N, C-alpha and C positions, 0 to 999 in steps of 0.2 A: 504494500500500500504506500502511496506517496502523497505528500502534501506540499505545502508551500510556506514560507516564512516572511518575516520582515521585522524591521526595527520598531519596537514598541514605542509608542508615545506615552504609554501608561506607566507601569511600575518597572518594566524591564529595560535595562540599559542596552543600547545597541552594541552588538559584539564588535570588538576591534576587527577591522578588515572587512566589514560589511560592504557589499557592492553598492555603487552609487544609488541604485534604485531602491535601496533599503532591504533587498532580498538577502537573507542570511539563512544559515542552517540553524534551526531551533530544536531544542530538546523538548520532550514531553513536559519536563518540569518547568521550563521557561514559558511554555504556552499556558500552563496553569497559573504561573505567577502573573503573566500578562492579563489573563482573564480576571484574576482577583483585583489587580490594580485598575483595570479599565472599569470594572463594575463599581469599585469604590469611588473612582473619579466621576462616574456618570450619576451616582446616586448616593447622597450624603447619609442615607439611612443604613447603608451597608457597612458592617464592621466585622473584624476578624479577631478571633481570640482562641487561645489554647496553650498547651505546654510548650514553652521555648519558641513560640512563633514570633516574638517581638524582636529584640536586638539580634538574637542568633539567626532568625529567619527560618526557624523550623529545622528539624533533624535532616530533612531532605531539601532544605532551602527553598521551599515553595513560597514562603512568605518573605523572602529576602527583599529588603528595601522598603517594605510597606510601612513600617513604623517611622522610618526616616521621612518618608514622603507625606504620610497622612497623620502622623502624631500618635502618641500613646493612647489617646482617647479612642482611636479607631482600629488600632492593631496592637494588642497587648497580651502579655503573659498571664497565665493563671496558675494557681496552685495545682499540684498533682492530685486532682480530684475530679474524675470524669463525670460522676453523677452531678457534682456541683456545676461543672461547665454546662452540662445539658440543661440543668434546672435554670441556670441564669439565661441561657439562650431562649428557653421557652418564655420566661418572663419578658425578655426584651421583645421577642416576636409578638407577644400579646399586646405590647404597648407601642407598636408602630415602627420598630426597627427591623432590619433584615440581617440577623447574625449568621456568620459563617464560622463554624468551629472545626478545629482539627483534632483528631483523636490520636495523633502521633503514630500508633501502630494498631492494626486490626483488633487484636485481642484486648488491647487496653480499653476498648470501647465497652467491654462487657459490664463493668461496674455502672455504666450509664444506660444499660439496656432497659432496665425497668422504667426509666424516664421516657425512653423512646417509645416503648410499647404501650405503656399506660397513659401517657400524656401527649407526646408529639403526634403519634398516629391517630389518636382518638379525639383530640380537641375539637376539630371542625364538626365531627358527627355529634359529639357531646353537646355542642352549643347550637345545633341545627344550622351550621354554616355561618353563625354570627361572628365567631372567632376563628380566623385563619392563622396558620403559623408559617410565614414565609422564611424558613431557615434551612440552611444546608449543613449537613454533617459530612465533612470530608474525612475519609478513612483510607490511609495508605494500606493496601491489603495484598494478600496472596504471597507466594514464595518466589524462588528463583534468585535470591540475593545471598544465599548462604547464612540465613538467619536461623534462629531456633524457635521453639514453641513460644507463643504469645507475640511473635513478630512476623509470622508467615501464615496466619490462618486465612482461609477463604470462608468468610462469614456471610456471604450473600443470601443464603437460604433463610437465615434467621429474619432478615429484614424483608425479603421477598414474601415470606409467609405471613407478614403482618399487614393486614389491610389498612390503608391510609397513608402508606409510604410510597414514594417514587424511588426506584432503585436503579442507578445508572453505573455503567462500567465502560469508559472509553478505552480504545486501543490504539488510537493514532494521535499525532500531534494536533492535527486540525480538529478532530473531535474533542480532544482535551480542552481546547480553547472554547469552541462553540458550546459544548455541553455544560461546562462549568458556568458560562454566562447564562445559558438557558436555566440552569438550576437556580442560580441566584435570582433571576428575574421571576421565577415561579412563585405564585401566591401560596403554595403548599410545601410541606416539608420534603426534602430530597436527601437520600443517602447516596453520597457520591463516592464510589469506590475507585481508588487510584492504584493501578497495578504498580507495585514498587519496582519490579524489574524493568518496567518500561520508562521510568523517570529519565533515564539517560539515553533513550532511543532518540534518533535524530531524523528530521525530515526537512526538506527545503519548503518553507512556507513563508508567506508574507504576512506577518502578524498585523501590520498596519492595515492591509487590505482586509484581513479577517475582521478587524475591529470596525472598519467602515461598513463592511457587508452586514455585520450583526446589527450595528446601530442604525443602519438604514432599513432594517427589517427584511433584508434580502436573503438571509441565511436559511436554508431549508430546516424545518424543525427536526430535531433528532430525538427528543423524548418520545418514546413509543414507536420509533422508526428504525428498523433494521436496515442493513445495506448489503448488497452483494459485493463482497470484497474481492472475489475472483470468480469469474463466470466459468461454468463447466456443464457437462451434459450427462455424465455417468453416475455420479453420486454427489451428495451434499454433506459438507462438514458444517455443523452449526456450533458456533462458539461465541465467546465474548471476553472482553478484558484481556488478561495476560495470556490467554490461550490462543488468541487470534493469530499472532505471528507464528506460533507452532503449527497451527492448522494450515496457514498459507505455505509454510515450508513443506509440510506433508503433501499438499496439493501440487507443489512444484516438483517434488520427488516422484509423485505418481504420474505426472505428465511425461517424465522420462521413461516410464514403463508403459506408456501408451494409454493411460486412463485420464479422462478429463473430469476433474473434481471441482465442484463449485464450493465456495466458502462464504458462509453468511456470518457477518459480524452483527450480533444483536444490538450492541450499544446500550439499549434500554431493556433491563430485565423486567421491570414493572414501570409502565405498562408494557405488555409483551406484544410484539408485532406478528400475530398469527398469519396475516396476509402474505407478507414477504417470505416467511419460513415455509408455509404450506405451498405457495406457488413454486418455490424452488424444488421441494421434495416431489411435488406432483410431476414436475418436468423430468427429474432424474430417476425417481422410483426407488432410491436408496439413500439412507442417511446415517450419519454417525454424529453424536453430540460429544463435544470435547470441552472439558472444564477441569480446573485444578482441585476443586472441592471434593471431599469424599463422596462417593456415588450414592450411598444409601440415603433415601429421603432428601434428595438434593434438587437444585434447580435443573440439573441435567435430567433427573427422573421426571420432573414435570414436563420438560420439553418432549421427552420420549412419549409420555402419555398423550399430550396434545397432538403431536404429529400422528400417532397411531389412531386416535379418535377421528381426526379430520382427513387423513390421507390414506386410510386403510386400503381402499380399492386401487390406489396408485402404487402401492408398495410391492417391490419384487422380493424384499427380504425384511426381516425384523429390524427395527431401528436399534442401533447399538450405542453404547457409551464408552468413552475413554476418559477416566477421571482419576483423581487422587484415590489412594486406598483408604479403607475404613479404619484408620489408625490415627493416633495423635501425630502431629507434624514431626517428621524425623529429624535427626541431626544433620548438619550441613553435608557430611560425607555421604549420606544416603539420599539426599534430596533428589538427585537426578534419577534415582529409581522410582521415586514417589510421583514425580510430576509427569503429566502426559508428554510423551516424546513423539518425534516423527515416526520412529519405528513402531511404537504401540498403535499410533493412528493408522499407519499403513497395514499393520496386521489386522486391525478391525475392518478396514476397507476390504481386505482380501477375504474376510469372512461373510461378506454380503451376498452370498449365494450367486456367484457369477456362473454363467453357463459355459463360458469359454475355459 
């Protein structure tokens, strides 16, 4: 997948050596930083807080420069108290602000989970729509960085299972920018899952052009919209977030063996884009779902069920899954065995009851 970049006028400084037209190679992390800065510049009610997000700029430097530009009133550090962070965000959102909070690492968000499930997700329904909660919960998530437990969880199923939450997982630099801006502009709560292993992925994008496109209302909506990341005719790989590059690599390897594999990047887990997914599977007749989370009672399980319910008469083989295993996240030395790999995906594709 490719994108485009540019020198930000918001919070991201232009990279040294940027081309005269402002086109530079941007990382996923810089695109998120630009989205935060641009959102804060466009709307004074947007503010950012969490552990070490102020002067340090966050563990992954996603908030780098925001405190210097917008002041400690709008980007500030909090105590190590995730439930308190979430409770404060709820109160702020109820009183006209648009808080964006960072949970530092995926499993660190668990102490705040009660606040998310009992209050963030239910407040609009509880108040018959009179109280909306326009807040974003940013969660660096999933594996691939050699981390340990509490630092590499794929927790999307917990949030996706909770009605009232929008759950997003971008996989490209362009989507990172547009989707975070969409999330912040949303009147309802969004869980924004940021694949840690993609923070340093790079693409050529023009961030200034992305900014102009978004602020002109010309960017196609991504919440609830999947995309065909690679077209194909023989089978469909359905993935999201950190697994999308692996699925694309598997499709490229399959092409060398003569199989044309389509790759769907969901981007939005909730709402789920049945239309794009089912159209692809009905064309190809075969499908494999690829995700890092353990497979039992997972988002992957739900996708398999939906595809089989909606596309049964088009299927030439059962829908398969390639996921993490049903164990706690392993030590860094064993991580590569745990995560979906190109070889595991190709093995699943080979099992799709081919007649040749």
